[in-house]
Backbone as XML, in Angstrom:
<?xml version="1.0"?>
<chain id="A" units="angstrom">
  <residue number="1" name="SER">
    <atom name="N" x="9.547" y="143.441" z="166.949"/>
    <atom name="CA" x="8.787" y="142.631" z="166.173"/>
    <atom name="C" x="7.532" y="142.250" z="166.714"/>
  </residue>
  <residue number="2" name="GLU">
    <atom name="N" x="6.696" y="141.931" z="166.035"/>
    <atom name="CA" x="5.342" y="141.535" z="166.459"/>
    <atom name="C" x="5.186" y="140.512" z="167.625"/>
  </residue>
  <residue number="3" name="GLU">
    <atom name="N" x="5.943" y="139.679" z="167.739"/>
    <atom name="CA" x="6.315" y="138.462" z="168.566"/>
    <atom name="C" x="6.516" y="139.064" z="169.704"/>
  </residue>
  <residue number="4" name="GLU">
    <atom name="N" x="7.621" y="139.853" z="169.732"/>
    <atom name="CA" x="8.205" y="140.649" z="170.960"/>
    <atom name="C" x="6.995" y="141.334" z="171.642"/>
  </residue>
  <residue number="5" name="ALA">
    <atom name="N" x="6.168" y="142.068" z="170.743"/>
    <atom name="CA" x="5.091" y="142.895" z="171.246"/>
    <atom name="C" x="3.949" y="141.872" z="172.022"/>
  </residue>
  <residue number="6" name="LYS">
    <atom name="N" x="3.846" y="140.856" z="171.517"/>
    <atom name="CA" x="2.695" y="139.858" z="172.273"/>
    <atom name="C" x="3.281" y="139.426" z="173.404"/>
  </residue>
  <residue number="7" name="PHE">
    <atom name="N" x="4.781" y="139.271" z="173.451"/>
    <atom name="CA" x="5.377" y="138.697" z="174.627"/>
    <atom name="C" x="5.212" y="139.786" z="175.525"/>
  </residue>
  <residue number="8" name="GLY">
    <atom name="N" x="5.486" y="141.050" z="175.271"/>
    <atom name="CA" x="5.457" y="142.260" z="176.293"/>
    <atom name="C" x="4.110" y="142.354" z="176.655"/>
  </residue>
  <residue number="9" name="ALA">
    <atom name="N" x="3.063" y="142.326" z="175.946"/>
    <atom name="CA" x="1.682" y="142.566" z="176.377"/>
    <atom name="C" x="1.195" y="141.436" z="177.326"/>
  </residue>
  <residue number="10" name="ARG">
    <atom name="N" x="1.765" y="140.255" z="177.031"/>
    <atom name="CA" x="1.521" y="139.069" z="178.237"/>
    <atom name="C" x="2.239" y="139.305" z="179.450"/>
  </residue>
  <residue number="11" name="ARG">
    <atom name="N" x="3.650" y="139.932" z="179.497"/>
    <atom name="CA" x="4.215" y="140.173" z="180.680"/>
    <atom name="C" x="3.313" y="141.158" z="181.420"/>
  </residue>
  <residue number="12" name="LEU">
    <atom name="N" x="2.864" y="142.305" z="180.636"/>
    <atom name="CA" x="1.939" y="143.324" z="181.318"/>
    <atom name="C" x="0.575" y="142.796" z="181.855"/>
  </residue>
  <residue number="13" name="ALA">
    <atom name="N" x="-0.186" y="141.644" z="181.056"/>
    <atom name="CA" x="-1.270" y="141.377" z="181.466"/>
    <atom name="C" x="-0.928" y="140.494" z="182.925"/>
  </residue>
  <residue number="14" name="ARG">
    <atom name="N" x="0.281" y="139.796" z="182.888"/>
    <atom name="CA" x="0.620" y="139.013" z="184.076"/>
    <atom name="C" x="0.774" y="139.754" z="185.187"/>
  </residue>
  <residue number="15" name="SER">
    <atom name="N" x="1.597" y="140.933" z="185.162"/>
    <atom name="CA" x="1.802" y="141.905" z="186.150"/>
    <atom name="C" x="0.379" y="142.524" z="186.853"/>
  </residue>
  <residue number="16" name="LEU">
    <atom name="N" x="-0.385" y="142.970" z="185.956"/>
    <atom name="CA" x="-1.854" y="143.329" z="186.346"/>
    <atom name="C" x="-2.637" y="142.265" z="187.087"/>
  </residue>
  <residue number="17" name="GLN">
    <atom name="N" x="-2.535" y="141.004" z="186.684"/>
    <atom name="CA" x="-3.176" y="139.944" z="187.513"/>
    <atom name="C" x="-2.442" y="139.815" z="188.733"/>
  </residue>
  <residue number="18" name="LYS">
    <atom name="N" x="-1.270" y="139.897" z="189.050"/>
    <atom name="CA" x="-0.566" y="139.866" z="190.407"/>
    <atom name="C" x="-0.844" y="141.120" z="191.221"/>
  </residue>
  <residue number="19" name="LEU">
    <atom name="N" x="-1.410" y="141.992" z="190.526"/>
    <atom name="CA" x="-1.864" y="143.109" z="191.335"/>
    <atom name="C" x="-3.340" y="143.183" z="191.846"/>
  </residue>
  <residue number="20" name="GLY">
    <atom name="N" x="-3.784" y="142.062" z="191.169"/>
    <atom name="CA" x="-5.340" y="141.686" z="191.513"/>
    <atom name="C" x="-6.367" y="141.921" z="190.625"/>
  </residue>
  <residue number="21" name="PHE">
    <atom name="N" x="-6.029" y="142.578" z="189.474"/>
    <atom name="CA" x="-6.915" y="142.671" z="188.288"/>
    <atom name="C" x="-7.190" y="141.552" z="187.828"/>
  </residue>
  <residue number="22" name="GLN">
    <atom name="N" x="-8.616" y="141.518" z="187.129"/>
    <atom name="CA" x="-8.938" y="140.262" z="186.470"/>
    <atom name="C" x="-8.473" y="140.390" z="184.859"/>
  </residue>
  <residue number="23" name="VAL">
    <atom name="N" x="-7.614" y="139.920" z="184.477"/>
    <atom name="CA" x="-7.156" y="140.335" z="183.165"/>
    <atom name="C" x="-7.193" y="138.746" z="182.138"/>
  </residue>
  <residue number="24" name="ILE">
    <atom name="N" x="-7.900" y="139.128" z="180.857"/>
    <atom name="CA" x="-7.953" y="137.857" z="180.395"/>
    <atom name="C" x="-7.191" y="138.163" z="178.776"/>
  </residue>
  <residue number="25" name="PHE">
    <atom name="N" x="-6.283" y="137.495" z="178.565"/>
    <atom name="CA" x="-5.367" y="137.765" z="177.248"/>
    <atom name="C" x="-6.025" y="136.842" z="176.045"/>
  </residue>
  <residue number="26" name="THR">
    <atom name="N" x="-6.884" y="137.487" z="175.046"/>
    <atom name="CA" x="-7.325" y="136.704" z="174.098"/>
    <atom name="C" x="-7.102" y="137.864" z="172.999"/>
  </residue>
  <residue number="27" name="ASP">
    <atom name="N" x="-7.158" y="137.140" z="171.645"/>
    <atom name="CA" x="-7.262" y="137.875" z="170.438"/>
    <atom name="C" x="-6.398" y="138.879" z="170.359"/>
  </residue>
  <residue number="28" name="PHE">
    <atom name="N" x="-5.195" y="138.877" z="170.743"/>
    <atom name="CA" x="-3.851" y="139.796" z="170.629"/>
    <atom name="C" x="-3.651" y="140.004" z="169.039"/>
  </residue>
  <residue number="29" name="LYS">
    <atom name="N" x="-3.749" y="141.354" z="168.512"/>
    <atom name="CA" x="-3.213" y="141.710" z="167.300"/>
    <atom name="C" x="-2.628" y="142.901" z="167.276"/>
  </residue>
  <residue number="30" name="VAL">
    <atom name="N" x="-1.679" y="143.108" z="166.377"/>
    <atom name="CA" x="-0.943" y="144.538" z="166.373"/>
    <atom name="C" x="-1.697" y="145.195" z="165.146"/>
  </residue>
  <residue number="31" name="VAL">
    <atom name="N" x="-2.215" y="146.406" z="165.781"/>
    <atom name="CA" x="-3.110" y="147.142" z="164.683"/>
    <atom name="C" x="-2.157" y="148.503" z="164.413"/>
  </residue>
  <residue number="32" name="ASN">
    <atom name="N" x="-1.092" y="148.794" z="165.065"/>
    <atom name="CA" x="-0.193" y="149.930" z="164.448"/>
    <atom name="C" x="1.157" y="149.797" z="165.072"/>
  </residue>
  <residue number="33" name="VAL">
    <atom name="N" x="1.861" y="150.256" z="164.119"/>
    <atom name="CA" x="3.374" y="150.062" z="164.458"/>
    <atom name="C" x="3.929" y="151.654" z="164.367"/>
  </residue>
  <residue number="34" name="LEU">
    <atom name="N" x="4.865" y="151.854" z="165.289"/>
    <atom name="CA" x="5.489" y="153.310" z="165.087"/>
    <atom name="C" x="7.067" y="153.096" z="165.254"/>
  </residue>
  <residue number="35" name="ALA">
    <atom name="N" x="7.736" y="153.734" z="164.342"/>
    <atom name="CA" x="8.973" y="153.447" z="164.178"/>
    <atom name="C" x="9.621" y="154.852" z="163.912"/>
  </residue>
  <residue number="36" name="VAL">
    <atom name="N" x="10.908" y="155.033" z="164.446"/>
    <atom name="CA" x="11.603" y="156.387" z="164.325"/>
    <atom name="C" x="13.067" y="156.220" z="163.604"/>
  </residue>
  <residue number="37" name="CYS">
    <atom name="N" x="13.450" y="156.913" z="162.609"/>
    <atom name="CA" x="14.714" y="156.714" z="161.995"/>
    <atom name="C" x="15.125" y="158.102" z="161.618"/>
  </residue>
  <residue number="38" name="ASN">
    <atom name="N" x="16.549" y="158.029" z="161.586"/>
    <atom name="CA" x="17.248" y="159.316" z="161.298"/>
    <atom name="C" x="18.071" y="159.437" z="160.137"/>
  </residue>
  <residue number="39" name="MET">
    <atom name="N" x="17.800" y="160.078" z="159.067"/>
    <atom name="CA" x="18.665" y="160.391" z="157.788"/>
    <atom name="C" x="19.890" y="161.215" z="158.335"/>
  </residue>
  <residue number="40" name="PRO">
    <atom name="N" x="20.819" y="160.672" z="157.593"/>
    <atom name="CA" x="22.406" y="161.373" z="157.851"/>
    <atom name="C" x="22.571" y="162.612" z="157.130"/>
  </residue>
  <residue number="41" name="PHE">
    <atom name="N" x="21.367" y="163.253" z="156.966"/>
    <atom name="CA" x="21.278" y="164.541" z="156.287"/>
    <atom name="C" x="20.223" y="165.264" z="156.799"/>
  </residue>
  <residue number="42" name="GLU">
    <atom name="N" x="20.247" y="166.761" z="156.476"/>
    <atom name="CA" x="19.081" y="167.586" z="156.671"/>
    <atom name="C" x="18.041" y="167.641" z="155.513"/>
  </residue>
  <residue number="43" name="ILE">
    <atom name="N" x="16.634" y="167.834" z="155.766"/>
    <atom name="CA" x="15.920" y="167.850" z="154.446"/>
    <atom name="C" x="15.148" y="169.335" z="154.403"/>
  </residue>
  <residue number="44" name="ARG">
    <atom name="N" x="15.229" y="169.658" z="153.104"/>
    <atom name="CA" x="14.561" y="170.772" z="152.797"/>
    <atom name="C" x="13.203" y="170.674" z="152.389"/>
  </residue>
  <residue number="45" name="LEU">
    <atom name="N" x="12.189" y="171.053" z="153.489"/>
    <atom name="CA" x="10.884" y="170.589" z="153.533"/>
    <atom name="C" x="9.983" y="171.193" z="152.564"/>
  </residue>
  <residue number="46" name="PRO">
    <atom name="N" x="10.182" y="172.349" z="152.241"/>
    <atom name="CA" x="9.433" y="173.165" z="151.125"/>
    <atom name="C" x="9.666" y="172.566" z="149.777"/>
  </residue>
  <residue number="47" name="GLU">
    <atom name="N" x="10.864" y="172.252" z="149.291"/>
    <atom name="CA" x="11.304" y="171.563" z="148.348"/>
    <atom name="C" x="10.854" y="170.151" z="148.226"/>
  </residue>
  <residue number="48" name="PHE">
    <atom name="N" x="10.941" y="169.373" z="149.374"/>
    <atom name="CA" x="10.654" y="168.046" z="149.341"/>
    <atom name="C" x="9.236" y="167.903" z="149.078"/>
  </residue>
  <residue number="49" name="THR">
    <atom name="N" x="8.429" y="168.924" z="149.437"/>
    <atom name="CA" x="6.953" y="168.795" z="149.384"/>
    <atom name="C" x="6.571" y="169.084" z="148.144"/>
  </residue>
  <residue number="50" name="LYS">
    <atom name="N" x="7.369" y="170.080" z="147.485"/>
    <atom name="CA" x="6.925" y="170.358" z="146.032"/>
    <atom name="C" x="7.216" y="169.222" z="145.138"/>
  </residue>
  <residue number="51" name="ASN">
    <atom name="N" x="8.343" y="168.823" z="145.339"/>
    <atom name="CA" x="8.606" y="167.360" z="144.566"/>
    <atom name="C" x="7.794" y="166.212" z="144.692"/>
  </residue>
  <residue number="52" name="ASN">
    <atom name="N" x="7.199" y="166.132" z="145.646"/>
    <atom name="CA" x="6.476" y="164.811" z="146.141"/>
    <atom name="C" x="5.075" y="165.185" z="146.200"/>
  </residue>
  <residue number="53" name="ARG">
    <atom name="N" x="4.308" y="165.926" z="145.666"/>
    <atom name="CA" x="2.754" y="166.371" z="145.743"/>
    <atom name="C" x="2.153" y="165.096" z="144.915"/>
  </residue>
  <residue number="54" name="PRO">
    <atom name="N" x="1.094" y="164.488" z="145.025"/>
    <atom name="CA" x="0.158" y="164.830" z="146.142"/>
    <atom name="C" x="0.391" y="164.013" z="147.442"/>
  </residue>
  <residue number="55" name="HIS">
    <atom name="N" x="1.339" y="163.365" z="147.490"/>
    <atom name="CA" x="1.574" y="162.420" z="148.745"/>
    <atom name="C" x="2.062" y="163.371" z="149.895"/>
  </residue>
  <residue number="56" name="ALA">
    <atom name="N" x="2.728" y="164.500" z="149.586"/>
    <atom name="CA" x="3.244" y="165.178" z="150.939"/>
    <atom name="C" x="2.442" y="166.367" z="151.055"/>
  </residue>
  <residue number="57" name="SER">
    <atom name="N" x="2.374" y="166.754" z="152.279"/>
    <atom name="CA" x="1.620" y="168.165" z="152.557"/>
    <atom name="C" x="2.478" y="168.719" z="153.842"/>
  </residue>
  <residue number="58" name="TYR">
    <atom name="N" x="2.515" y="170.101" z="153.551"/>
    <atom name="CA" x="3.316" y="170.713" z="154.504"/>
    <atom name="C" x="2.831" y="171.982" z="155.070"/>
  </residue>
  <residue number="59" name="GLU">
    <atom name="N" x="2.468" y="172.218" z="156.257"/>
    <atom name="CA" x="1.801" y="173.357" z="156.863"/>
    <atom name="C" x="2.517" y="174.066" z="158.085"/>
  </residue>
  <residue number="60" name="PRO">
    <atom name="N" x="3.802" y="174.770" z="157.678"/>
    <atom name="CA" x="4.749" y="174.849" z="158.649"/>
    <atom name="C" x="4.142" y="175.884" z="159.927"/>
  </residue>
  <residue number="61" name="GLU">
    <atom name="N" x="2.860" y="176.443" z="159.766"/>
    <atom name="CA" x="2.215" y="177.257" z="160.675"/>
    <atom name="C" x="1.473" y="176.289" z="161.739"/>
  </residue>
  <residue number="62" name="LEU">
    <atom name="N" x="1.179" y="174.879" z="161.351"/>
    <atom name="CA" x="0.495" y="174.048" z="161.989"/>
    <atom name="C" x="1.389" y="173.009" z="162.625"/>
  </residue>
  <residue number="63" name="HIS">
    <atom name="N" x="2.368" y="172.645" z="162.175"/>
    <atom name="CA" x="3.289" y="171.341" z="162.292"/>
    <atom name="C" x="4.488" y="171.435" z="161.732"/>
  </residue>
  <residue number="64" name="PRO">
    <atom name="N" x="5.620" y="171.168" z="162.490"/>
    <atom name="CA" x="6.944" y="171.285" z="161.701"/>
    <atom name="C" x="7.378" y="170.378" z="160.934"/>
  </residue>
  <residue number="65" name="ALA">
    <atom name="N" x="6.625" y="169.439" z="160.493"/>
    <atom name="CA" x="7.153" y="168.296" z="159.656"/>
    <atom name="C" x="6.117" y="168.160" z="158.360"/>
  </residue>
  <residue number="66" name="VAL">
    <atom name="N" x="6.821" y="167.564" z="157.484"/>
    <atom name="CA" x="5.980" y="167.040" z="156.285"/>
    <atom name="C" x="5.338" y="165.880" z="156.587"/>
  </residue>
  <residue number="67" name="CYS">
    <atom name="N" x="3.966" y="165.838" z="156.355"/>
    <atom name="CA" x="3.229" y="164.707" z="156.370"/>
    <atom name="C" x="2.985" y="163.915" z="154.991"/>
  </residue>
  <residue number="68" name="TYR">
    <atom name="N" x="3.692" y="162.812" z="154.986"/>
    <atom name="CA" x="4.029" y="162.046" z="153.634"/>
    <atom name="C" x="2.991" y="160.766" z="153.869"/>
  </residue>
  <residue number="69" name="ARG">
    <atom name="N" x="2.072" y="160.512" z="152.988"/>
    <atom name="CA" x="0.876" y="159.348" z="153.126"/>
    <atom name="C" x="1.256" y="158.444" z="151.822"/>
  </residue>
  <residue number="70" name="ILE">
    <atom name="N" x="1.390" y="157.027" z="152.217"/>
    <atom name="CA" x="1.476" y="156.151" z="151.230"/>
    <atom name="C" x="0.337" y="155.405" z="151.434"/>
  </residue>
  <residue number="71" name="LYS">
    <atom name="N" x="-0.829" y="155.521" z="150.664"/>
    <atom name="CA" x="-2.086" y="154.787" z="150.830"/>
    <atom name="C" x="-1.824" y="153.441" z="150.518"/>
  </residue>
  <residue number="72" name="THR">
    <atom name="N" x="-1.232" y="152.954" z="149.791"/>
    <atom name="CA" x="-1.115" y="151.473" z="149.311"/>
    <atom name="C" x="-0.525" y="150.761" z="150.392"/>
  </residue>
  <residue number="73" name="LEU">
    <atom name="N" x="0.306" y="151.243" z="151.248"/>
    <atom name="CA" x="0.805" y="150.648" z="152.348"/>
    <atom name="C" x="0.044" y="151.230" z="153.785"/>
  </residue>
  <residue number="74" name="ARG">
    <atom name="N" x="-0.958" y="151.752" z="153.602"/>
    <atom name="CA" x="-1.520" y="152.643" z="154.652"/>
    <atom name="C" x="-0.615" y="153.071" z="155.947"/>
  </residue>
  <residue number="75" name="ALA">
    <atom name="N" x="0.453" y="153.916" z="155.442"/>
    <atom name="CA" x="1.619" y="154.222" z="156.238"/>
    <atom name="C" x="1.610" y="155.713" z="156.196"/>
  </residue>
  <residue number="76" name="THR">
    <atom name="N" x="2.083" y="156.342" z="157.192"/>
    <atom name="CA" x="2.335" y="157.890" z="157.295"/>
    <atom name="C" x="3.663" y="158.155" z="157.700"/>
  </residue>
  <residue number="77" name="LEU">
    <atom name="N" x="4.284" y="158.973" z="157.043"/>
    <atom name="CA" x="5.603" y="159.370" z="157.520"/>
    <atom name="C" x="5.432" y="160.910" z="158.075"/>
  </residue>
  <residue number="78" name="GLN">
    <atom name="N" x="6.219" y="161.375" z="159.237"/>
    <atom name="CA" x="6.345" y="162.754" z="159.562"/>
    <atom name="C" x="7.829" y="162.926" z="159.364"/>
  </residue>
  <residue number="79" name="ILE">
    <atom name="N" x="8.248" y="163.754" z="158.335"/>
    <atom name="CA" x="9.419" y="164.001" z="157.987"/>
    <atom name="C" x="9.802" y="165.517" z="158.578"/>
  </residue>
  <residue number="80" name="PHE">
    <atom name="N" x="10.920" y="165.378" z="159.371"/>
    <atom name="CA" x="11.390" y="166.975" z="159.944"/>
    <atom name="C" x="12.567" y="167.348" z="159.231"/>
  </residue>
  <residue number="81" name="SER">
    <atom name="N" x="12.802" y="168.663" z="159.316"/>
    <atom name="CA" x="13.973" y="169.108" z="158.572"/>
    <atom name="C" x="15.362" y="168.640" z="159.130"/>
  </residue>
  <residue number="82" name="THR">
    <atom name="N" x="15.298" y="168.020" z="160.420"/>
    <atom name="CA" x="16.550" y="167.691" z="160.993"/>
    <atom name="C" x="17.071" y="166.317" z="160.325"/>
  </residue>
  <residue number="83" name="GLY">
    <atom name="N" x="16.037" y="165.647" z="159.660"/>
    <atom name="CA" x="16.374" y="164.277" z="158.860"/>
    <atom name="C" x="15.575" y="163.179" z="159.728"/>
  </residue>
  <residue number="84" name="SER">
    <atom name="N" x="14.935" y="163.550" z="160.898"/>
    <atom name="CA" x="14.212" y="162.477" z="161.564"/>
    <atom name="C" x="13.082" y="162.231" z="161.142"/>
  </residue>
  <residue number="85" name="ILE">
    <atom name="N" x="12.542" y="161.032" z="160.855"/>
    <atom name="CA" x="11.371" y="160.724" z="160.353"/>
    <atom name="C" x="10.787" y="159.648" z="161.208"/>
  </residue>
  <residue number="86" name="THR">
    <atom name="N" x="9.471" y="159.882" z="161.576"/>
    <atom name="CA" x="8.668" y="159.020" z="162.413"/>
    <atom name="C" x="7.640" y="158.414" z="161.357"/>
  </residue>
  <residue number="87" name="VAL">
    <atom name="N" x="7.536" y="157.095" z="161.478"/>
    <atom name="CA" x="6.788" y="156.192" z="160.439"/>
    <atom name="C" x="5.587" y="155.548" z="161.293"/>
  </residue>
  <residue number="88" name="THR">
    <atom name="N" x="4.529" y="155.601" z="160.803"/>
    <atom name="CA" x="3.242" y="154.700" z="161.578"/>
    <atom name="C" x="2.685" y="153.994" z="160.302"/>
  </residue>
  <residue number="89" name="GLY">
    <atom name="N" x="2.350" y="152.606" z="160.767"/>
    <atom name="CA" x="1.762" y="151.890" z="159.664"/>
    <atom name="C" x="1.110" y="150.719" z="160.541"/>
  </residue>
  <residue number="90" name="PRO">
    <atom name="N" x="0.445" y="149.792" z="159.713"/>
    <atom name="CA" x="-0.356" y="148.712" z="160.240"/>
    <atom name="C" x="0.375" y="147.415" z="160.775"/>
  </residue>
  <residue number="91" name="ASN">
    <atom name="N" x="1.615" y="147.405" z="160.242"/>
    <atom name="CA" x="2.462" y="146.269" z="160.507"/>
    <atom name="C" x="3.840" y="146.539" z="160.129"/>
  </residue>
  <residue number="92" name="VAL">
    <atom name="N" x="4.933" y="145.705" z="160.804"/>
    <atom name="CA" x="6.321" y="146.053" z="160.535"/>
    <atom name="C" x="6.715" y="145.990" z="159.286"/>
  </residue>
  <residue number="93" name="LYS">
    <atom name="N" x="5.990" y="145.298" z="158.428"/>
    <atom name="CA" x="6.351" y="145.023" z="156.845"/>
    <atom name="C" x="6.210" y="146.354" z="156.290"/>
  </residue>
  <residue number="94" name="ALA">
    <atom name="N" x="4.870" y="146.928" z="156.751"/>
    <atom name="CA" x="4.535" y="148.243" z="155.960"/>
    <atom name="C" x="5.520" y="149.220" z="156.213"/>
  </residue>
  <residue number="95" name="VAL">
    <atom name="N" x="5.626" y="149.279" z="157.462"/>
    <atom name="CA" x="6.778" y="150.457" z="157.831"/>
    <atom name="C" x="8.042" y="150.304" z="157.294"/>
  </residue>
  <residue number="96" name="ALA">
    <atom name="N" x="8.602" y="149.216" z="157.197"/>
    <atom name="CA" x="9.984" y="148.944" z="156.469"/>
    <atom name="C" x="9.754" y="149.238" z="155.075"/>
  </residue>
  <residue number="97" name="SER">
    <atom name="N" x="8.717" y="148.934" z="154.273"/>
    <atom name="CA" x="8.356" y="149.162" z="152.930"/>
    <atom name="C" x="8.336" y="150.824" z="152.857"/>
  </residue>
  <residue number="98" name="ALA">
    <atom name="N" x="7.745" y="151.610" z="153.663"/>
    <atom name="CA" x="7.552" y="153.004" z="153.542"/>
    <atom name="C" x="8.846" y="153.567" z="153.691"/>
  </residue>
  <residue number="99" name="VAL">
    <atom name="N" x="9.626" y="153.281" z="154.724"/>
    <atom name="CA" x="11.129" y="153.762" z="154.695"/>
    <atom name="C" x="11.708" y="153.527" z="153.366"/>
  </residue>
  <residue number="100" name="GLU">
    <atom name="N" x="11.747" y="152.342" z="152.822"/>
    <atom name="CA" x="12.613" y="152.020" z="151.708"/>
    <atom name="C" x="12.154" y="152.822" z="150.540"/>
  </residue>
  <residue number="101" name="GLN">
    <atom name="N" x="10.671" y="153.055" z="150.453"/>
    <atom name="CA" x="10.297" y="153.631" z="149.298"/>
    <atom name="C" x="10.708" y="155.404" z="149.416"/>
  </residue>
  <residue number="102" name="ILE">
    <atom name="N" x="10.900" y="155.720" z="150.593"/>
    <atom name="CA" x="11.259" y="157.060" z="150.778"/>
    <atom name="C" x="12.737" y="157.357" z="150.694"/>
  </residue>
  <residue number="103" name="TYR">
    <atom name="N" x="13.353" y="156.487" z="150.860"/>
    <atom name="CA" x="14.846" y="156.515" z="150.776"/>
    <atom name="C" x="15.445" y="155.066" z="150.562"/>
  </residue>
  <residue number="104" name="PRO">
    <atom name="N" x="15.387" y="154.797" z="149.127"/>
    <atom name="CA" x="15.952" y="153.196" z="148.850"/>
    <atom name="C" x="16.978" y="152.978" z="149.208"/>
  </residue>
</chain>
């Protein structure tokens, strides 16, 4: 959660202070959240991309995953054929909504 991230950042700042660095902890905000989930099945990437254009793009020569962008949530999903999905977004709520949108 965002509260846990803030707590972890405070602990890191405190550790750096103990090492002698001058650290000031102000204006903390989460700007990016990364989550990983695994689907209980494999995904046929060419078929998935074809059925989800223009949101999905797949360049197997460059990257082994489909890049699925949800502009309204400002979230990006990297979908692998194994069923593994990496989601990045601006906050926890957007990431959770992106996963629910792709797999209700």
